[in-house]
N, C-alpha and C positions, 0 to 999 in steps of 0.2 A: 657497835656504835654507841657513843655515850648518850646520855639523856639529853644533853645540850644539842648535839647534832641532829638527833631525831626530832626534837622540837623545831629546829631551824628548817628542816626539810618540809615538815608539815606546814610551816608558815609560808614557805615559798612555793608550794605546789600550785596554788591557784594562779600565781603570776606566770609560772612556767607553762602552764596549760594555755593561757591566753597568748603567750608569745608564739607557741607552736601553731596555734590557729592562725595567727597573723602571718606566719611564713608560708602557709599553704594558699594558693590562689583559689578564689571562689570557683565553683563548678562551671558557671556560665562563661568564664574567661579562660577556659582550657586552651592552650596554644594549638593543640592538635585540631580541636574543633574550629578554632579560628582559621587555621590554614585550609581545612576542608571547605569551610564556607567561602573563603576567598577563591579557591579553585573552582568551586561550583559556579560562582558568579562569572569567572573568566570563561569557563566552558560555555556557559549560556550565552555570553556575549559573542564568542567565536561562532557558535551555531547560528546566531541571528545574522552575523555577517555572511556566513556561508550560504544560508538560505536566501538572503537578499541577493548575493552574487549569482546564485543559481537562477533566481528569477530574472535577473538581468540577462544572463546567458540565454535562457529560454526565450525571453522576449526578443533578443537579437536574432536567434535562430528562426523564430516565427516570422520576424520581419524579412529576413533573407529569403525564406521560403515563399512568402507572399510576393516579393519582388521577382523571384524566379518564375513563379506562376504567371505573373503579368507578362514577363518576357516570352514565355512559352505561348501564351495566348496570342500575343502579338505576332509571333512567328507563324503560328497556325493560320492566323488571318491572312498573313502575307502569302503563305503557300496556297491557301484556298483561292486568293485573288490571282496568283500566278497560274494556278491550274486552270482557272476559268479563262484567263487570257490566252493560255496555250491552246485550250480547246477551241476557242473562238478563232485563233489564228489558223489552226488546222482545218476548221470548217471553211474559212475563206480560201485557203490554198486548194482544198478539194474542189470547191465550187469553181475556182479559176481554172484548175486542171481539167475538170469536166467540160467546161465551156470551150477550152482550147481543143480538146479531143473532138468535140462535136463539130467545131468549126473546121478541123482538119478532115473529118469524115465527109462533111458537106462538100468541101473543096474537091476531095477525091471523087465523090459521086458526080459532081458537076463536070469534072474532066472526063468522066466515063472510064476511069481507071479501075481495073478489077482489084479486089482486096485479096492479095496473095496469101495473107495470113488466115483467111477463111476458106482456103482451097482454090483460089483463083489462079490464073496463070500470070506469068511475067514476060512481057515482050522484050526483045533485045533492046538495050539502051534505055530501059525503063527502071526507075527506082521503085522499091517496094512501098515507099512513102513519098510520093511526089510532093514537092514543096516543103518537106520536113527537113530537120537539121541533120547533120552528119550522125549524131548519136541516135536519132530516131531511125534512120535508115540502117545504121550498123546493127542496132538491136533487132530490127525487123529481119534482116538477113540472117542473123545468128539464130533467131527463133526458127526460121526455115531449116537451118542446119540441124538444130536439136530435134526437129520433127522428122528428120531423115528425108527431107525433100531436097535432095542434093542438087538437082539440076537448077531449080529456081534459086536455091541458096547461092550456087556458084555465079549465076547471072547477076544476082543482087550484089554480091561482093565485087564483081567485076565492074559494074556500073558505079558502085560506091567509089572505087578507086579512080574512075574517070571524073566523077563529079566533085569529089573531095580529096584531091591528091595531097593536100597539105594537112589533112586532119591528123590529129594525134593518135587516131585509131587506125591509120592507114597500114601500119605494120601488121596489126592483128588481122585486118581485113585481108591483106595479102596472104597471110598464113592460112586463114580459113578458106580462102579461094583454092589454095593448093590442096588443102585437106578434102575439099568437096570432090576433087578429082581422085585423090588417093583412095577414099572409101568406095568409089565406084570403079576401082581397079584400072583407072586411066593413068598408069604409072609414068608414062613418058611426059604427059602434060603436068602431072603432079610434080615430077622431078624438076621441070623447068620453073614452075611457080615457086617451089620451095627455094630454089637457087636465087630467085629474085629477092626473097626475104633477106638473104645473107648479103647480097650485093648492094641492095638499095637501102637496107635498114641494118647496118652492121652493129649498131649499139642496142638493137631491140632485145628484149628479154625472150623473144621468140626464136632467136638465132640457134641456141642449142637444140631446141625441138625441131627446127627446120633441118638442121644437119642430121639429126637422128632419122627423120623421115626420108631424107635423101638416101641415107644408107638402106632404109627399108625398101625404097623404090628400086634402088640398084639391085638389091637382093632378089626382089620379085622378078626383075628383068634379067636375072642371072649374070649380072655384071659384078662378079665377085670381088675383083680388085677395087673397083669404085666403091662398092659397099664397105669393104674393110677400111678404105681410106676415110670415108665420111664418118664411120663409127669411131675410128681412132681419133679423129679431130675433135669429136665430142668429148672423149675421155681426156685428151690432152688440154684442150682449151677450157673445158667446163667440168672439172673433175668432181666437184661437190654437188652436182645437180642430179635430179631424177633421170634426166636424159642420159647422163653418163652411165648410170647404173643399168639402164635398159640397153644401152649400146654394148656394155660388157656382156650382158646376157645373150645378145644376138651374136656377138663374136664367138662366144663359147659354143653356141649352137652351130655356127658355121664350122667351127673346128671339129665338132662331133660328127657333122655331116661330111666332113672331108672336102669342103668346097673352098 
């Protein structure tokens, strides 16, 4: 390099240094730092929004829970009130029923009628609960049957049918009248009374049972053909009933016995 060029570079060196400094951005204005700062501000803003929204959601949830609690409390109060009302109604019904029973017992005693449910006797033509309803008398007669007091039970059912011929319980009463004869081995009488169930109450649910018992009665009386005829009627007419299953068992027994 010539002396002239060397001197020129030396002279321009300060100016070149100043220009280079001018081209570099100051440290505080670094674009990366600027971007980071901007991101931090945006993140902080988003966090504040999220926090605020969470508080809103929590507040809404708390409010909903409080309302639900109020509803449950109201429902509990209604149930408690309803329970109290039901208990009061039951007490009134019990008191009314007790009064009616006492009145009925007084009436029976006044008439001098024995209480057959307490071991008394029943005269012919007498109801077990004189002055009582058909249901009262039916239940009293049935209780006698359950206690195996078959004679008074039969008399009670017989008088029931005379007094309440149109009762919806008449078919049952007729069946149990026949049953009271069957269990005491009065098979001829039982056979006649079971036949009445079928002829007088053909749509009764007791018909298949009455047919079955007619077969049993005929079996005990050694009327084999009649027994088979009744038992087969049960199987044919009422195949899905318990009576049909029992009829099949008795028919197989007869076959094994050769009768």
